[in-house]
C-alpha positions as CSV (number, residue, x, y, z in Angstrom):
1,M,5.4,17.1,-1.0
2,G,5.7,17.4,-4.7
3,D,5.0,14.9,-7.5
4,V,6.1,11.4,-6.8
5,D,9.6,10.5,-8.0
6,M,8.7,7.9,-10.6
7,S,12.3,6.6,-10.5
8,S,13.0,3.2,-12.0
9,S,13.7,1.9,-8.5
10,L,10.3,3.0,-7.1
11,M,8.5,1.6,-10.1
12,D,10.5,-1.7,-9.9
13,N,9.4,-2.0,-6.2
14,V,5.8,-1.2,-7.2
15,K,5.8,-3.9,-9.9
16,S,7.3,-6.4,-7.5
17,L,4.5,-5.7,-5.0
18,V,1.9,-6.1,-7.6
19,E,3.3,-9.4,-8.8
20,F,3.6,-10.6,-5.2
21,L,0.0,-9.8,-4.4
22,R,-1.3,-11.3,-7.6
23,E,0.7,-14.5,-6.9
24,R,-1.3,-14.8,-3.7
25,G,-4.6,-14.7,-5.7
26,F,-5.4,-11.1,-5.0
27,K,-7.0,-8.9,-7.6
28,V,-4.7,-5.8,-8.1
29,T,-5.4,-2.7,-10.1
30,K,-2.8,-1.1,-12.3
31,P,-0.7,1.3,-10.2
32,S,-1.9,4.9,-10.5
33,S,0.3,7.9,-9.9
34,L,-1.6,10.4,-7.8
35,G,1.1,13.1,-7.9
36,E,2.7,12.6,-4.5
37,C,2.4,8.8,-4.3
38,V,1.4,5.7,-6.2
39,E,-1.9,4.0,-5.4
40,I,-2.8,0.3,-5.8
41,S,-6.2,-1.0,-5.1
42,V,-6.3,-4.7,-3.9
43,D,-9.2,-7.1,-3.5
44,A,-7.9,-9.8,-1.1
45,K,-10.6,-12.4,-1.7
46,G,-13.4,-10.0,-0.7
47,F,-11.5,-7.7,1.5
48,V,-10.6,-4.5,-0.4
49,F,-7.7,-2.3,0.7
50,F,-5.6,0.4,-0.8
51,L,-1.8,0.9,-0.8
52,Y,-0.4,4.4,-1.0
53,I,3.3,4.2,-1.8
54,F,5.7,7.1,-1.2
55,S,9.4,7.5,-1.8
56,G,11.2,8.2,1.5
57,S,14.7,9.1,2.4
58,N,17.5,6.5,2.5
59,D,15.8,4.4,-0.2
60,N,12.9,3.7,2.2
61,L,9.4,3.1,0.9
62,I,6.6,4.6,3.0
63,I,3.4,2.6,2.5
64,K,0.0,3.5,4.0
65,I,-2.6,0.7,3.9
66,T,-6.2,1.9,4.2
67,T,-9.6,0.4,3.7
68,S,-11.1,3.3,1.7
69,P,-9.8,5.4,-1.3
70,R,-8.1,8.6,-0.4
71,T,-5.8,11.2,-1.9
72,C,-2.1,10.8,-1.0
73,H,-2.3,13.4,1.7
74,E,-5.6,12.1,3.1
75,S,-4.1,8.5,3.3
76,L,-1.4,9.8,5.6
77,L,-3.9,11.2,7.9
78,D,-6.4,8.3,7.9
79,P,-6.5,7.0,11.5
80,K,-7.9,3.6,10.3
81,G,-4.8,2.8,8.2
82,L,-1.4,1.2,9.0
83,F,2.1,2.3,8.0
84,I,5.0,0.3,6.7
85,I,8.4,2.0,6.4
86,S,11.3,-0.1,5.0
87,N,14.0,-0.2,2.3
88,N,13.7,-4.0,2.0
89,I,11.1,-5.1,-0.4
90,E,10.9,-8.6,1.0
91,T,10.2,-7.2,4.5
92,I,7.5,-4.9,3.0
93,K,5.8,-7.9,1.3
94,E,5.6,-9.8,4.6
95,K,4.4,-6.8,6.5
96,I,1.7,-6.1,3.9
97,L,0.2,-9.5,4.5
98,D,0.4,-9.1,8.3
99,K,-1.1,-5.7,8.3
100,V,-3.9,-6.7,6.0
101,E,-4.9,-9.4,8.5
102,R,-4.9,-6.8,11.2
103,L,-7.1,-4.5,9.2
104,K,-9.5,-7.3,8.5
105,K,-9.8,-7.9,12.3
106,I,-10.2,-4.2,13.0
107,S,-12.9,-3.9,10.3
108,R,-14.9,-6.8,11.8
109,I,-14.7,-5.3,15.3
110,I,-15.9,-1.9,14.1
111,K,-18.8,-3.3,12.1
112,V,-20.1,-5.2,15.2
């Protein structure tokens, strides 16, 4: 994988995700280009997670959600994270909320 394609379409989707998460009361960092992907750190009312956003084929976004900071490549290999692959930003928004809830549950189970 080379540097992330910082196309206006990708950045528009990233901005839309940031706005969506902030509207839900989450604290969201400014998106950072890590070369192969864009990283967003999110504090969801005490539960911190990271979104790694990649450009895929057919206008798909590939998003890996993890609970610890990684490089782009490491995020893809992290067994404790969850993937979202879609070309529909509204679907992605819904799935982020669903998968964050799953990660919260998994994190509580692992800590016990």
